[in-house]
N, C-alpha and C positions, 0 to 999 in steps of 0.2 A: 521383484526388486522393491524395497519401501520406498515411498515418497521423500523427497530431499526436504530438509528442513531449513529452508534459506530464510524465513521471516526471523526466527530466534538469532541467527547468526548475524543479521544486519543489525538487530538491536543490540547484540554484544559489541559489534565492530563500533557502531555509532556512540556506544557508552564508552568504550575506550578511547574512542578520539576525543569526546567531551572531556574526559579526565585529563587526557593530555594537552589539552589547551587548543584543540582544533574543532570547537563546537560549530563553527560556520561550516566546516566540511560535513560534520555529521548531520546538521540540519538539510544541506543539500541533499546528501545521500538519502536521507528519510523521506525528502520529498520527491526526488525524480526516480529513484530505483525501483519502488513498487509499480508506478504506471508503465515504466519501461519494460519491466518484467512481464506485466500483464498483456502489453501490446505484442512483445515477441511470443508468449505462449499462446495467444489467440491466433497469430500468424503462423506458427510452425504447426500447432497441433491441428488445427482446421483448415490449413494450407488456404488461407485468405489472402486477398490481395492487400495492397498498402490501406486504400480508402475503407474498404471493409473492416480490417483491424483497428483503424484508427476510430472510426464511429463507434465501434462496439466496445473499445477501450473506454471512450468518453461516456458512453452509457454506463457502463461497468462502474466507473468511478463514481457517477452520479448516484446510481442506486445504492452503493456502499456508504457514500456519504450521507444520503438521507436515512439509512438505516442506523448509521453510527449516531445522527443526530436526534432521531427518535428514541435509541437507547438512552442517551444522555437526558433527555427531557423526561424519560421514564424513571429514571434513577433520581432525578431531582425532584419531581413530583412524590415519589415515594418517601424521600427523605423528609419532606415537608409534614407529612402526617405523622 
């Protein structure tokens, strides 16, 4: 079974909501759905408890955010040259 393509679907739904004048809902979905999905995936896949899933989700978000910021800094530095 191929993996689900949920991230592009979320982007499409949020884009359509934004074009439809519901940009506040689109931003809310973009902020809360990915962490909730990560939490539920960790909890279900590895059969973790509530606390274990929660702290691993927080750490996963922190690491992903750090990687994203490093990528943005790299792009900015490369564009200066």
